[in-house]
C-alpha positions in Angstrom: -18.5 19.3 15.1 -18.1 16.7 12.5 -18.1 17.9 8.9 -20.6 15.4 7.0 -20.3 17.0 3.9 -20.7 14.4 1.3 -18.2 15.6 -0.9 -14.4 16.7 -0.7 -13.0 19.9 -0.2 -12.3 20.6 -3.6 -8.3 21.0 -4.4 -7.0 24.0 -6.1 -6.0 23.8 -9.2 -4.1 26.3 -12.1 -6.8 26.7 -15.0 -6.1 24.0 -17.6 -5.8 27.3 -19.5 -2.7 28.8 -17.5 -1.3 25.4 -16.8 -0.8 24.3 -20.3 2.3 26.9 -20.9 4.4 26.3 -18.1 4.8 23.4 -15.9 4.5 24.7 -12.6 2.6 22.2 -10.2 -1.6 21.5 -10.8 -2.6 21.1 -7.9 -2.1 24.0 -5.7 -3.0 22.3 -1.9 -5.5 23.0 1.1 -5.3 25.6 3.3 -5.2 25.4 6.6 -9.1 26.0 6.7 -9.8 23.7 4.0 -7.6 21.2 6.1 -9.1 21.4 9.2 -12.4 21.4 7.4 -11.9 18.0 5.1 -10.1 16.4 8.1 -13.2 17.1 10.0 -15.2 14.6 7.8 -13.4 11.6 9.0 -15.3 9.6 11.3 -12.0 7.6 13.0 -14.2 4.7 12.8 -13.0 1.8 15.6 -12.3 -0.7 12.4 -9.6 1.4 10.7 -10.5 0.3 7.3 -8.3 3.0 5.6 -4.8 1.8 7.5 -5.9 -2.0 5.8 -5.4 -0.4 2.4 -2.4 1.3 3.3 1.2 -0.4 2.2 3.0 1.2 4.8 0.4 1.5 7.5 0.4 4.6 8.5 -2.3 5.6 11.8 -4.7 7.4 8.8 -7.5 8.4 11.6 -4.8 9.4 14.2 -3.2 11.9 11.9 -6.4 13.4 10.6 -7.9 13.9 14.2 -4.2 15.9 14.9 -5.4 18.1 11.7 -9.2 18.7 12.9 -7.2 19.7 16.2 -5.1 22.6 13.9 -2.2 20.3 15.4 -0.6 20.1 12.1 3.1 19.2 13.4 2.0 16.3 15.4 0.0 14.4 12.7 3.3 14.9 11.0 5.1 13.0 13.4 2.6 10.4 13.0 2.9 10.2 9.9 6.9 10.0 9.8 6.6 6.7 11.8 5.3 4.8 8.6 6.0 6.9 5.9 9.8 8.6 4.8 8.5 10.4 2.2 4.9 12.0 2.7 5.1 15.2 0.8 5.8 12.8 -2.5 3.3 10.4 -1.6 0.6 12.8 -0.7 1.1 13.7 -4.2 1.4 10.4 -6.4 0.0 7.8 -4.3 -3.3 6.3 -6.2 -5.0 6.7 -3.0 -8.4 6.1 -5.1 -7.3 2.4 -4.8 -6.0 2.5 -1.7 -6.6 4.2 1.7 -9.5 6.0 0.1 -10.7 3.5 -1.7 -11.5 1.2 2.1 -13.1 4.5 3.4 -16.3 4.5 4.5 -18.0 7.9 3.8 -16.9 6.9 0.3 -20.1 4.2 0.5 -22.7 7.3 0.5 -20.5 9.8 -1.2 -16.8 10.9 -1.9 -14.2 10.1 1.0 -12.5 11.7 3.6 -9.3 13.4 0.7 -6.7 11.5 2.8 -3.8 11.9 0.4 -4.5 15.7 0.7 -4.3 15.9 3.7 -1.1 13.8 4.1 0.2 16.3 1.4 -0.7 19.2 3.6 0.5 17.8 6.3 3.9 17.6 4.9 4.2 20.9 3.2 3.4 22.5 6.5 6.0 20.8 8.0 8.6 21.3 5.3 7.3 25.1 5.5 7.7 25.4 8.8 10.2 22.9 10.7 12.9 24.8 13.1 15.3 21.8 13.4 17.0 19.4 11.9 16.0 15.5 13.2 18.5 14.3 15.8 20.8 12.1 14.2 20.5 8.5 15.8 23.5 6.4 17.5 25.5 4.6 15.3 25.4 0.5 16.0 28.4 0.0 14.1 27.0 -1.8 11.3 27.3 -1.0 7.6 24.5 -1.4 4.9 24.6 -0.4 0.8 21.5 0.5 -0.8 21.3 0.3 -4.8 19.3 3.0 -6.2 17.9 6.3 -4.4 14.3 6.0 -6.1 11.7 5.0 -3.5 12.3 1.3 -2.2 15.9 2.8 -1.7 15.0 5.7 0.1 12.2 3.9 2.1 14.6 1.1 3.4 17.7 3.2 3.7 15.2 6.1 6.3 14.2 2.5 8.8 17.7 1.7 8.7 19.6 5.0 9.6 16.8 5.5 12.0 18.3 2.6 13.9 21.4 3.3 13.7 22.9 1.8 10.4 25.9 3.5 8.7 24.0 3.8 5.2 25.8 4.4 1.8 22.7 4.6 -1.3 24.5 4.1 -5.3 23.0 5.9 -7.4 23.6 5.4 -11.4 22.2 9.0 -12.5 23.2 12.7 -11.4 21.0 13.6 -9.3 19.2 11.4 -6.7 15.6 10.4 -6.3 15.2 7.6 -8.9 11.8 7.9 -11.1 10.9 10.7 -8.7 12.9 13.1 -10.5 13.2 11.8 -14.2 9.9 9.9 -14.7 7.6 12.1 -12.8 6.6 15.5 -14.4 7.4 19.0 -11.9 3.4 20.0 -12.6 2.6 16.5 -10.5 5.7 16.6 -8.5 8.0 19.3 -8.1 12.0 18.4 -7.6 12.0 20.6 -4.9 10.1 18.4 -3.0 12.0 15.7 -3.6 15.1 17.6 -2.9 13.9 18.4 0.4 12.7 14.9 1.7 16.2 13.4 0.7 17.8 16.7 2.6 16.1 15.0 5.3 17.8 11.4 4.9 21.1 13.1 4.8 20.4 15.0 8.1 19.6 11.5 9.7 23.4 10.5 8.4 22.4 8.7 4.8 25.4 9.2 2.5 24.6 9.1 -1.4 26.6 8.6 -3.8 26.1 9.7 -7.4 27.1 8.3 -10.8 27.9 4.7 -9.6 26.4 2.0 -11.9 26.7 -1.1 -9.8 27.4 -3.7 -11.8 30.0 -1.4 -14.3 31.6 0.7 -11.7 31.8 -2.0 -9.0 29.6 -5.0 -8.3 27.5 -5.9 -5.7 30.4 -8.6 -4.1 32.7 -5.8 -4.3 30.5 -3.7 -2.1 30.3 -6.7 0.6 33.7 -8.1 0.3 36.1 -5.2 -0.2 34.1 -2.3 1.7 32.8 -4.2 4.0 28.9 -3.6 3.9 27.1 -6.5 6.1 23.9 -6.3 3.7 22.9 -4.9 0.2 19.1 -3.6 -0.5 18.5 -3.5 -4.2 16.0 -0.9 -5.0 17.2 -0.1 -9.0 13.7 0.0 -10.0 12.6 -1.4 -13.8 13.8 1.3 -16.1 14.4 -0.9 -19.4 11.4 0.1 -22.0 9.1 -2.0 -23.8 8.7 -1.6 -27.6 6.1 -3.4 -29.8 7.8 -4.2 -32.3 6.6 -2.7 -35.4 7.9 -1.2 -38.2 9.4 2.4 -38.3 9.9 1.8 -34.2 14.0 3.0 -34.9 13.1 6.2 -36.6 14.1 9.7 -35.7 11.0 11.1 -33.7 10.4 7.4 -31.9 11.0 7.4 -28.0 10.2 5.6 -25.1 8.4 7.5 -22.5 11.3 7.0 -20.2 13.4 8.4 -21.9 11.2 11.5 -23.5 10.3 12.0 -19.7 14.1 11.6 -18.8 14.8 14.7 -21.2 11.8 16.8 -19.8 12.9 16.2 -16.0 16.6 16.0 -16.2 17.6 17.5 -18.7 14.8 20.5 -18.8 14.2 20.1 -22.2 11.2 22.7 -21.6 14.1 25.2 -21.4 14.8 27.4 -24.4 18.4 27.0 -23.9 17.8 23.6 -23.5 20.2 20.7 -25.8 17.9 18.1 -25.5 15.9 18.2 -29.1 12.1 18.0 -28.4 11.0 21.1 -28.9 10.3 21.3 -32.4 7.5 18.4 -32.2 4.0 19.6 -33.2 1.9 16.3 -33.7 2.7 13.7 -30.8 1.4 10.7 -30.2 1.7 8.5 -27.1 1.1 4.8 -27.0 -0.4 3.8 -23.9 -3.0 4.4 -21.4 -1.1 4.1 -17.8 -0.2 7.5 -15.3 3.0 7.3 -17.2 1.7 7.8 -20.6 -0.5 10.5 -19.1 2.4 12.4 -18.0 4.1 11.8 -21.2 1.4 13.0 -23.1 1.5 16.2 -20.6 4.5 16.7 -21.1 4.1 16.9 -24.7 1.1 19.6 -24.5 3.1 21.5 -22.3 6.0 21.8 -25.0 3.6 23.0 -27.2 2.1 20.1 -29.5 -1.1 18.4 -30.3 -1.3 15.4 -28.5 -3.3 12.2 -28.9 -3.1 9.3 -26.5 -3.9 6.1 -28.3 -4.5 3.6 -26.3 -6.4 -0.6 -27.7 -9.1 -0.8 -25.2 -11.9 2.0 -24.2 -12.0 4.7 -21.5 -13.5 2.3 -19.2 -10.3 0.5 -19.1 -7.5 3.1 -19.0 -5.5 2.2 -15.9 -4.4 5.9 -15.3 -6.1 7.7 -11.8 -8.8 9.1 -13.1 -7.7 12.2 -11.8 -4.5 11.8 -14.2 -7.1 11.4 -16.9 -9.4 14.3 -15.8 -6.8 16.7 -16.1 -5.1 15.3 -19.5 -8.7 16.1 -21.0 -8.9 19.7 -19.4 -5.6 20.3 -20.7 -7.1 19.4 -24.8 -5.4 16.3 -25.1 -7.2 14.2 -27.5 -7.4 10.2 -26.9 -7.8 7.8 -29.6 -9.1 5.1 -27.4 -10.0 0.9 -29.2 -7.2 2.3 -31.7 -4.1 0.3 -32.3 -0.9 1.2 -34.3 0.5 -1.4 -36.6 3.4 0.7 -38.3 5.5 3.8 -37.3 6.3 5.6 -41.4 8.7 7.6 -42.1 8.4 11.2 -43.4 9.2 11.3 -47.1 10.8 14.4 -48.9 9.7 14.2 -52.6 12.2 17.0 -53.8 15.3 15.9 -51.9 14.6 11.5 -51.3 18.4 11.4 -50.0 17.3 13.8 -46.7 18.4 12.8 -43.5 14.7 14.6 -42.8 13.3 10.9 -44.4 14.4 9.2 -41.3 11.8 11.1 -39.4 8.1 10.6 -38.4 6.2 11.2 -40.7 2.5 9.2 -39.8 1.6 6.5 -38.1 -0.8 3.7 -39.3 -3.5 2.1 -37.6 -6.6 0.3 -36.9 -9.8 0.3 -34.9 -10.1 -2.3 -32.4 -13.4 -4.0 -30.8 -13.6 -5.1 -27.4 -14.0 -9.2 -27.9 -14.3 -11.8 -24.4 -12.0 -11.5 -21.4 -8.5 -12.7 -21.4 -6.5 -13.9 -18.6 -6.5 -10.4 -16.8 -10.3 -10.3 -17.0 -10.6 -7.5 -19.0 -12.2 -7.9 -22.8 -9.6 -8.8 -25.3 -9.3 -6.3 -28.0 -9.7 -7.4 -31.3 -9.1 -5.3 -34.9 -12.1 -3.9 -36.8 -11.9 -5.2 -40.0 -11.0 -2.1 -43.0 -10.9 -0.4 -40.0 -6.9 0.8 -41.0 -6.0 5.1 -40.9 -2.9 6.8 -40.7 -2.6 9.1 -38.0 -0.6 12.2 -38.7 2.1 12.8 -36.4 5.9 13.8 -35.8 6.3 12.3 -33.1 6.0 9.2 -31.1 6.2 7.7 -27.7 6.1 4.9 -26.7 4.3 3.8 -22.7 4.1 0.0 -22.9 5.6 -0.3 -19.3 9.1 -1.2 -18.2 11.4 -4.3 -17.1 14.1 -4.4 -14.4 17.6 -3.6 -16.6 19.4 -7.0 -16.6 22.6 -5.4 -15.3 22.8 -6.4 -11.8 21.4 -9.8 -12.5 24.1 -10.8 -15.2 26.9 -9.3 -12.9 25.5 -11.3 -10.1 26.3 -14.7 -9.7 23.8 -16.6 -8.4 21.4 -14.2 -8.3 17.6 -15.9 -9.0 15.5 -13.9 -11.3 11.7 -14.2 -12.9 12.2 -15.3 -17.0 11.1 -11.7 -17.7 13.7 -10.4 -15.2 12.3 -9.3 -12.0 14.6 -10.6 -8.9 12.9 -13.5 -7.2 12.6 -12.8 -3.4 11.0 -14.2 -0.4 8.3 -12.1 1.8 10.9 -10.4 3.7 12.5 -9.6 1.0 15.5 -12.1 0.4 17.2 -13.0 -2.8 18.8 -16.2 -3.8 22.3 -15.0 -1.7 23.0 -14.4 1.5 22.6 -10.5 2.8 21.0 -9.6 -0.3 17.6 -8.2 -0.8 15.8 -6.6 -3.2 12.5 -4.8 -3.5 9.8 -1.9 -5.5 10.2 -2.3 -9.1 13.4 -4.3 -9.8 11.2 -7.1 -8.1 7.6 -6.4 -9.1 7.9 -4.5 -12.6 6.8 -1.1 -13.2 3.9 -0.3 -10.0 3.3 2.5 -7.5 5.4 4.8 -5.5 3.7 3.7 -2.2 4.1 0.2 -3.1 7.7 0.1 -3.8 8.3 1.7 -0.1 6.7 -0.8 1.6 8.9 -3.1 0.0 11.7 -1.0 0.9 10.4 -1.4 5.1 9.8 -5.0 4.6 13.6 -5.1 3.5 15.0 -2.6 6.3 12.9 -5.3 9.2 14.6 -8.0 7.3 18.4 -6.8 7.3 17.9 -5.6 10.9 17.0 -9.0 12.0 19.6 -10.7 9.7 22.3 -8.7 11.0 21.9 -8.7 14.6 21.2 -12.4 14.8 24.9 -12.6 13.1 25.8 -10.3 16.0 24.4 -12.3 18.8 25.8 -15.4 17.3 29.1 -13.7 17.2 28.8 -12.5 20.7 
């Protein structure tokens, strides 16, 4: 019998009072019974609109039908044909704007909880899988991947399944890119990421960490001296943006990238950590996207009173609705229609030469009003006269977006880029240089995990065509 309920099965979660005291995952996942019941809400439409919203084109109704039958491993095999990171995507994809946003059940109620079902299926497999996947036969061709984020991992997975000898070069000491340094443990546990990466290693993918391409070695060296026939650049967008207002060089001002890296990679929430962010008591996070929510929710778990400072209104927040709701539940204060104009230093009047005077002592802000729409279609915020005020904070986290690091551009002769740093590619991910492909945030600027994965898949297909066409011409 189909389930014609107008609402999703709710996701079990830690209570707000409990979760602000730990970094454990907030969402606890469906039980088998909940997953089956939710899967029965799917109408298995003839015109599969949900698939049109999926950047990697997962056969969504097919895998959900298997869940409804209790055939969870078969559901996983269907997902795996299109996605190399299902446990990740089930947790962090913006389903409300993609697959679930196209679901016909959402017309008169809530859409089918596609993301929650994908997560359930992946977690079930990871918990119960008894054997490693078979390694494909090698085809004798080598491809290098720069960056082990979602674009690089997706490209590596698709190529490895076709028999390519794939090596990933990662600048940090831990593979995973933004999945490990950017997304907090309470949204994406690191053992989940590790499990997905271990699956790629079982396919034969090699990962070399602590290698900064552009410093340690160049792309030209990879191809000329190490024999890689093609290179995929998936180096992400790790260069943070700032407001360029007075006081941004004070101690206690972080980019969201730095703050989250200290939390996620350096484990700042542990008492024995050497990273100095445990002492802040009043934190302002400037921005309104998912990264801003992540930084704010981390700071809350570190024991601080936390403000989200955003120049537009609540309705204009670009972050996922679920992340905003969780932040509100956790006691984070939203200072919308507010914009910083200066970060003020702390002044120790009794000791004016104290090094502490270089620390944050507050943030001067102005209130905003929404005027006429700008080029993006959103109403442009304008300053409200006479609204200047001081927000009492001792830490400021700037979450204003990121752009691609210029290192690869500056060390790769002839690589065409946009004025803001994004690598220019064609519809197949091919750059201006033969044999060199790119995708994900290195091309688009900061975007979503699933869009980066889609770009990785597109490039993998193009790399396969490129190498095989060269092979046929040689034969």
